[in-house]
C-alpha positions in Angstrom: 19.3 11.0 -25.5 16.4 8.7 -25.9 16.8 4.9 -26.5 13.9 2.5 -27.1 13.4 -0.9 -27.4 10.7 -3.1 -28.7 9.6 -6.3 -26.7 7.0 -8.6 -27.1 6.8 -9.5 -23.4 6.9 -7.3 -20.2 10.5 -6.7 -19.6 11.6 -6.7 -16.2 12.6 -3.3 -15.3 15.4 -4.1 -12.6 17.5 -6.6 -15.9 16.7 -3.5 -18.2 18.2 -1.1 -15.6 21.1 -3.6 -14.9 21.7 -4.6 -18.7 21.8 -0.6 -19.2 24.2 0.0 -16.5 26.3 -2.8 -17.3 26.6 -1.7 -20.7 30.1 -0.3 -21.5 29.2 1.2 -24.9 27.3 3.7 -22.6 29.6 4.4 -20.1 27.3 5.2 -17.1 29.5 6.9 -14.4 28.5 5.9 -10.9 25.0 5.9 -9.3 25.2 8.6 -6.9 21.7 8.4 -5.3 18.7 5.7 -5.2 16.4 4.9 -7.5 13.3 6.8 -7.7 9.8 4.5 -8.6 6.9 5.6 -10.8 3.9 4.0 -12.0 1.6 6.0 -14.2 -0.7 3.0 -15.4 -0.1 1.2 -19.0 4.4 2.4 -18.1 6.3 2.6 -14.7 9.8 3.0 -14.4 12.5 4.2 -12.0 15.4 7.0 -12.3 18.6 7.7 -10.7 21.6 10.4 -10.4 24.7 9.1 -11.7 27.7 11.2 -11.5 31.6 11.3 -12.1 34.3 13.8 -11.9 33.4 15.2 -15.4 29.7 14.9 -16.1 26.4 14.9 -13.6 23.6 12.4 -15.3 19.9 11.7 -14.5 18.5 8.3 -16.4 14.8 7.3 -16.2 14.2 3.9 -16.9 10.4 3.2 -18.4 8.4 0.2 -19.4 5.2 -0.1 -20.9 3.1 -3.2 -19.0 0.5 -4.0 -22.0 -0.1 -7.9 -21.4 -0.8 -8.4 -25.2 1.5 -8.2 -28.3 4.4 -5.4 -28.7 6.1 -3.6 -25.7 8.2 -1.2 -25.3 11.3 0.0 -22.4 12.7 3.4 -22.8 16.1 5.2 -21.6 15.5 8.9 -21.1 19.5 10.1 -20.3 20.3 13.3 -19.5 24.2 14.3 -19.4 25.4 17.6 -17.4 28.6 18.9 -16.9 29.5 18.2 -13.5 30.6 21.9 -13.3 27.5 23.5 -14.7 25.3 20.9 -12.8 23.1 22.5 -10.0 19.4 22.7 -8.4 17.8 24.9 -11.6 19.7 22.4 -14.5 18.1 19.7 -12.1 14.4 21.1 -12.2 14.9 21.7 -15.6 16.0 18.0 -16.5 12.6 16.7 -14.5 10.3 19.1 -16.0 11.0 17.6 -19.6 11.2 13.6 -18.1 7.9 14.7 -16.4 6.3 15.6 -20.3 7.9 12.5 -21.7 4.9 10.1 -22.6 5.7 6.2 -23.2 3.4 5.6 -26.5 0.9 2.9 -25.2 
């Protein structure tokens, strides 16, 4: 799943993460790992592992950091049944996420 939001200013990444984690319509499970931060120049973000008895999810939060005009925030969400989640699936997900590049 990819969610994209257009914002005028650079969005506070921690506020964005908090808002989406608490959004009841997204039904995000409990966080099961520390956040991993990354920075790629014009955008940065963080990711974390979430899980419950039914699903394991890896969520990536991105924000663009363009000083003027249009900025974006993105949620990249991967959901796997917990019974099928293992290191190979994790590696595939991370490879897909590594190829995601916010249009900046």
